[in-house]
MARLUMMAR-358955 format. One record per residue: z, y, x of N, C-alpha, C, O in turn; residue number from 0. Coordinates in Angstrom, 1 decimal, padded with zeros to 4 digits. Atoms other than C-alpha are relative to their C-alpha. Layout:
BEGIN
<<Z,Y,X>,<Z,Y,X>,<Z,Y,X>,<Z,Y,X>,NUM>
...
This chain:
BEGIN
<<-000.5,-001.0,000.7>,<-065.1,-035.9,-104.7>,<000.0,-000.4,-001.5>,<-000.7,000.2,-002.3>,0>
<<-000.1,000.5,001.3>,<-064.2,-037.7,-107.8>,<000.9,000.9,-000.8>,<001.9,001.5,-000.3>,1>
<<-000.8,-000.9,000.9>,<-062.8,-035.7,-110.8>,<000.5,-000.9,-001.1>,<-000.3,-001.4,-001.9>,2>
<<-000.6,000.9,000.9>,<-060.5,-037.8,-112.9>,<000.7,000.8,-001.1>,<001.9,000.7,-001.3>,3>
<<-000.6,-000.8,001.1>,<-060.0,-035.4,-115.9>,<-000.8,-000.3,-001.2>,<-002.1,-000.2,-001.2>,4>
<<000.7,000.3,001.2>,<-060.8,-036.5,-119.4>,<-000.8,001.2,-000.6>,<-000.3,002.3,-000.6>,5>
<<000.8,-001.0,000.6>,<-063.6,-034.5,-121.0>,<-000.8,000.9,000.9>,<-001.5,001.8,000.5>,6>
<<000.7,-000.8,-001.0>,<-065.0,-033.0,-117.8>,<-001.1,-000.9,000.5>,<-001.0,-001.9,001.1>,7>
<<001.2,000.7,-000.5>,<-068.5,-034.0,-117.0>,<-000.8,001.0,000.9>,<-001.5,001.9,000.4>,8>
<<000.7,-000.9,-000.9>,<-070.0,-032.4,-113.9>,<-001.5,-000.3,-000.1>,<-001.9,-001.5,000.1>,9>
<<001.5,000.2,000.1>,<-073.8,-031.9,-114.3>,<-000.7,000.4,001.3>,<-001.8,-000.1,001.5>,10>
<<000.7,-000.4,-001.2>,<-074.6,-030.3,-111.0>,<000.9,000.5,001.1>,<002.1,000.7,000.8>,11>
<<-000.8,-000.4,-001.2>,<-073.4,-029.2,-107.6>,<-000.6,001.2,000.6>,<-001.8,001.3,000.6>,12>
<<-001.4,000.0,000.0>,<-071.8,-027.0,-106.5>,<000.5,000.5,-001.4>,<000.0,001.4,-001.9>,13>
<<-000.7,-000.4,001.2>,<-069.6,-026.7,-109.6>,<001.4,000.4,000.4>,<002.1,-000.4,001.1>,14>
<<-001.3,-000.5,-000.3>,<-066.4,-024.7,-109.4>,<000.8,000.0,-001.3>,<000.4,000.7,-002.2>,15>
<<-000.9,000.0,001.2>,<-063.6,-025.4,-111.9>,<001.3,000.6,000.4>,<001.8,000.2,001.5>,16>
<<-001.3,-000.6,-000.2>,<-060.4,-023.4,-112.1>,<000.9,-000.6,-001.0>,<000.7,-000.5,-002.2>,17>
<<-000.9,000.7,000.9>,<-057.5,-025.4,-113.5>,<001.3,001.0,-000.1>,<002.1,001.0,000.8>,18>
<<-001.1,-000.9,000.2>,<-055.0,-022.8,-114.9>,<001.4,-000.7,000.0>,<001.4,-001.9,-000.5>,19>
<<-001.3,000.7,000.0>,<-051.3,-023.6,-114.3>,<000.5,-000.3,-001.4>,<001.2,-001.3,-001.6>,20>
<<-000.5,000.2,001.4>,<-050.5,-023.2,-118.0>,<-000.8,-001.0,-000.8>,<-000.2,-001.5,-001.8>,21>
<<000.8,000.9,000.8>,<-053.3,-025.5,-119.2>,<-001.0,-000.7,000.9>,<-002.2,-000.5,000.9>,22>
<<000.8,000.7,-001.0>,<-054.6,-027.9,-116.6>,<-001.0,-001.0,-000.7>,<-001.9,-001.4,-000.1>,23>
<<000.9,000.9,000.7>,<-056.3,-030.0,-119.3>,<-001.3,000.7,-000.4>,<-002.3,000.0,-000.7>,24>
<<001.2,-000.8,000.4>,<-058.9,-027.2,-120.0>,<-000.3,000.9,001.2>,<000.0,002.1,001.1>,25>
<<000.4,-000.9,-001.2>,<-060.4,-025.9,-116.7>,<-001.0,001.0,-000.5>,<-001.7,000.8,-001.4>,26>
<<000.9,-001.1,000.2>,<-062.4,-022.7,-116.6>,<-001.1,-000.2,001.0>,<-000.9,-000.3,002.2>,27>
<<001.1,000.2,-000.9>,<-065.9,-023.1,-115.2>,<-000.4,001.4,000.6>,<-000.6,002.3,-000.2>,28>
<<000.4,-001.2,-000.7>,<-066.9,-020.5,-112.6>,<-001.5,000.1,000.0>,<-002.2,-000.8,000.6>,29>
<<001.5,-000.1,000.1>,<-070.5,-019.3,-113.4>,<-000.5,001.4,000.5>,<-001.6,001.7,000.2>,30>
<<000.4,-001.3,-000.4>,<-070.5,-015.9,-111.7>,<-000.7,-000.1,001.4>,<-001.0,-001.2,001.9>,31>
<<000.6,-000.1,-001.3>,<-072.0,-014.7,-108.4>,<000.8,-000.8,001.0>,<002.0,-000.9,000.9>,32>
<<-000.7,000.8,-001.0>,<-071.2,-016.8,-105.3>,<000.3,001.0,001.2>,<-000.1,000.7,002.3>,33>
<<-000.4,-001.0,-001.0>,<-069.8,-013.8,-103.4>,<001.5,000.2,-000.1>,<002.1,000.0,-001.2>,34>
<<-001.5,-000.1,-000.1>,<-066.2,-013.1,-102.3>,<000.5,000.9,-001.1>,<001.5,000.6,-001.8>,35>
<<-000.5,-001.0,001.0>,<-065.7,-010.0,-104.6>,<000.0,-000.6,-001.4>,<000.9,-000.4,-002.1>,36>
<<000.1,000.6,001.3>,<-066.9,-011.8,-107.7>,<001.0,-001.1,-000.2>,<001.6,-001.2,-001.3>,37>
<<-000.9,001.1,000.1>,<-064.8,-014.9,-107.0>,<001.4,000.5,000.0>,<002.2,000.0,-000.8>,38>
<<-001.3,-000.6,000.0>,<-061.7,-012.8,-106.3>,<000.3,000.6,-001.4>,<001.4,000.4,-001.9>,39>
<<-000.2,-000.6,001.4>,<-062.2,-010.9,-109.6>,<000.3,-001.1,-001.0>,<001.1,-001.0,-001.9>,40>
<<-000.2,001.1,000.9>,<-062.5,-014.2,-111.4>,<001.4,-000.6,000.1>,<002.1,-000.8,-000.9>,41>
<<-001.4,000.6,-000.3>,<-059.3,-015.6,-109.8>,<001.1,001.0,-000.5>,<002.0,000.5,-001.1>,42>
<<-001.0,-000.9,000.5>,<-057.4,-012.4,-110.6>,<000.1,000.0,-001.5>,<001.1,000.2,-002.1>,43>
<<000.0,000.0,001.4>,<-058.5,-012.6,-114.2>,<000.7,-001.3,-000.6>,<001.4,-001.2,-001.6>,44>
<<-000.4,001.3,000.5>,<-057.5,-016.3,-114.6>,<001.3,-000.5,000.6>,<002.0,-001.4,000.0>,45>
<<-001.2,000.5,-000.6>,<-054.5,-016.8,-112.3>,<001.2,000.5,-000.7>,<001.3,001.6,-001.3>,46>
<<-001.2,-000.4,000.7>,<-051.1,-016.8,-113.8>,<001.0,000.8,000.9>,<001.8,001.5,000.4>,47>
<<-000.8,-000.8,-000.9>,<-049.5,-015.2,-110.7>,<-000.9,001.0,000.7>,<-001.9,000.6,001.3>,48>
<<000.8,-001.0,-000.7>,<-050.7,-012.0,-109.2>,<-000.1,-000.3,001.5>,<000.9,-000.9,002.0>,49>
<<000.1,000.3,-001.4>,<-051.9,-012.2,-105.6>,<-000.8,001.1,000.7>,<-001.5,001.9,000.1>,50>
<<000.8,-001.0,-000.8>,<-053.3,-010.0,-102.8>,<-001.0,-000.8,000.8>,<-000.9,-001.9,001.1>,51>
<<001.1,000.6,-000.8>,<-056.5,-010.7,-100.9>,<-000.1,000.7,001.4>,<000.1,001.9,001.5>,52>
<<000.2,-000.6,-001.3>,<-057.0,-010.2,-097.2>,<-001.1,000.9,000.0>,<-002.2,000.5,-000.4>,53>
<<001.1,-001.0,000.0>,<-059.0,-007.1,-096.8>,<-001.2,-000.4,000.9>,<-002.3,000.0,000.6>,54>
<<001.0,000.4,-000.9>,<-060.9,-008.6,-093.9>,<-001.1,-000.7,-000.7>,<-002.3,-000.5,-000.4>,55>
<<001.0,000.8,000.7>,<-062.7,-011.1,-096.2>,<-000.9,000.8,-000.8>,<-002.1,000.6,-000.8>,56>
<<000.8,-000.8,000.9>,<-063.9,-008.5,-098.6>,<-000.8,001.0,000.8>,<-002.0,001.2,000.5>,57>
<<000.8,-000.9,-000.8>,<-064.9,-006.0,-095.9>,<-001.1,-000.7,000.7>,<-002.2,-000.1,000.9>,58>
<<001.1,000.8,-000.7>,<-066.9,-008.7,-094.0>,<-001.2,-000.2,-000.9>,<-002.3,000.0,-000.5>,59>
<<001.1,000.2,000.9>,<-068.9,-009.5,-097.1>,<-000.7,001.3,-000.3>,<-001.9,001.3,-000.4>,60>
<<000.6,-001.3,000.2>,<-069.5,-005.8,-097.8>,<-001.0,000.4,001.2>,<-002.1,000.9,001.0>,61>
<<000.8,-000.3,-001.2>,<-070.8,-005.4,-094.2>,<-001.3,-000.9,000.0>,<-002.3,-000.4,000.4>,62>
<<001.2,000.9,000.1>,<-073.1,-008.4,-094.6>,<-001.0,000.4,-001.0>,<-002.2,000.4,-000.7>,63>
<<000.9,-000.5,001.0>,<-074.5,-007.1,-097.8>,<-000.7,001.3,000.5>,<-001.9,001.4,000.2>,64>
<<000.6,-001.2,-000.6>,<-075.2,-003.7,-096.1>,<-001.1,-000.4,001.0>,<-002.2,000.2,001.0>,65>
<<000.9,000.5,-001.0>,<-076.9,-005.5,-093.2>,<-001.3,-000.6,-000.7>,<-002.4,-000.3,-000.2>,66>
<<001.1,000.6,000.7>,<-079.1,-007.5,-095.6>,<-000.9,001.1,-000.6>,<-002.1,001.0,-000.6>,67>
<<000.8,-001.0,000.7>,<-080.1,-004.4,-097.5>,<-000.8,000.8,001.1>,<-002.0,001.2,000.8>,68>
<<000.7,-000.7,-001.1>,<-081.0,-002.6,-094.2>,<-001.2,-000.8,000.5>,<-002.3,-000.2,000.7>,69>
<<001.1,000.9,-000.4>,<-083.2,-005.6,-093.2>,<-001.1,000.0,-001.0>,<-002.3,000.1,-000.6>,70>
<<001.0,-000.1,001.0>,<-085.0,-005.5,-096.5>,<-000.7,001.3,000.0>,<-001.9,001.4,-000.2>,71>
<<000.6,-001.3,-000.1>,<-085.6,-001.8,-096.2>,<-001.0,000.1,001.2>,<-002.0,000.8,001.1>,72>
<<000.9,-000.1,-001.2>,<-087.1,-002.3,-092.7>,<-001.3,-000.7,-000.2>,<-002.3,-000.4,000.4>,73>
<<001.2,000.8,000.3>,<-089.6,-004.8,-094.1>,<-001.0,000.9,-000.8>,<-002.1,000.4,-001.1>,74>
């Protein structure tokens, strides 16, 4: 996974870089939560073309979050 872009120095993994269509020379580093909803919000903010997200992906994450909370409550 080589990255051949001048001025980009990856310090750790996983590193997520978004290369905007209008300015591929200056990628935006993703530093938010590693969850579907946060990533979708980031993409919608930085993407040059609007897009729709499959509802299933977001709903699955919400259900997983709820299950984790229930498990924590049971402990």
